[in-house]
N, C-alpha and C positions, 0 to 999 in steps of 0.2 A: 504493498500499501505506500501510495507516495504521500510525503507531505504537503499538505495543503497552503503554505506560505510560500510568499514571492519575494525574490532578491530586492531587498529594502536596504540600500546604504546609509550611513549615518545622516541623520537629517533633525531639525529642531522640531520640536511635537508642540502643538498649539494645544494647551494645556485648557483654554477656554472655552472651547466648542468640542463637541462629540461625546459628551457624557448621557449615559441613559441609565435608569433605574433599573437591574437586572430582576428578572421574575422572581418573585417570591421575596424581595428585600424591601425594607423600608425605606421612604423616601429620600432618606439621608445618605444612602450607600449610594455613590453611582459607580459606573465601570465605562471604561474608554477601550475599544478594541483597539490592539495596536496592529494585531497579524493573525490571519487565519480563521478558522472556525472551527465550533464545536457541533457535532451532530452526535446529542445524546442519544437519539432514538436508536440508531444504527449502528453506536458505538463506533464512532469514527472521527477522525478528525484531531486538531489540536488547536490553541488559540493561545496568544499572549495578551495579556492586557494590564490594566491599572484599575486599581479598585480604590475609591475614595472615601473615606467615613467623615462625617462633619461632626464638629464638636458635640460630646453628648451622646451621639446616637449608639444605639445596641441593638443586637438581634436577640432573641428569647426563646430559639430553640435549637438544638445541635444540629448540623449539617451532616449529612452522607450522600456521596455520588459514586459513581462507578468508572472514573477516570481518575489517573494520576493528577495531584495537585502539586505545584512548588510554588512556594509563596517568600518572597523578600520583603521585609518590613523596611520601606526607602525613608520615611519621615514621619514624625508624630510616636505617637505610645497606641499601643493595642493591648487590650487586656482580654485573656483567655479562659473562658468557663464561667462567666458570669450568670448569675440566675435570672429570671422573667423579670425583676427588676431592674435588673442594669446593676446588681451588686455583686461584689466578691470576684473571684477570679484570680487568675495571675498577669500582669503586668509586664509587658515586654517593650523594650528602647527599640530605636532604628538600628539597622543592619543585624537585625535577628531574621533567621531562615527556619521554614519547615518544609519536610517534604510528605507526602500523604498518600499511600497507596488505594485503589479503588475499596470501598467499603469501609473505610475509616472514619469512624463518627468524631466531631471535631464542633470545637465552639461550645456556647455562645459566644459573641464576640461583642466588644463596645471599644470604643474610644473616648478618653476624657478630652482630649485638645484636638482631636481631628488627627488623620492619618491617610499615607497612599502608600498601597500595596503594590508591586509588581508580581503577577501570578503568571504562571504557564499549566496548562491544561493539556492533557492527553491520553490517549487510550493505548493497551498494549496492541504492540503489532499481531497483525492476525497470523 
């Protein structure tokens, strides 16, 4: 299976446009797809994206998905494992990294001051 990304040399990203709320996320969390596409129904493809949390935003339920996920905290703060009121969990500073295999339960997440994550999502090759 071919990777569905184009050759794209260094260029300045416009961080003022192209953001959208991913399905199932609260409105204070937005993604900007940088490259590729993920077809979850057919378990194919790969994508790179930025995920931005506005200050004080949090999710209330853990996530689980059937693709690999690599996450790098570029800026801000991210707390993992908060409760449904946004309390508790373990806080992480910038330049921290996680990799999760398919089926791994993770989250919920919150950010007190806001953050930007760089994420790569992909399926195992067939």
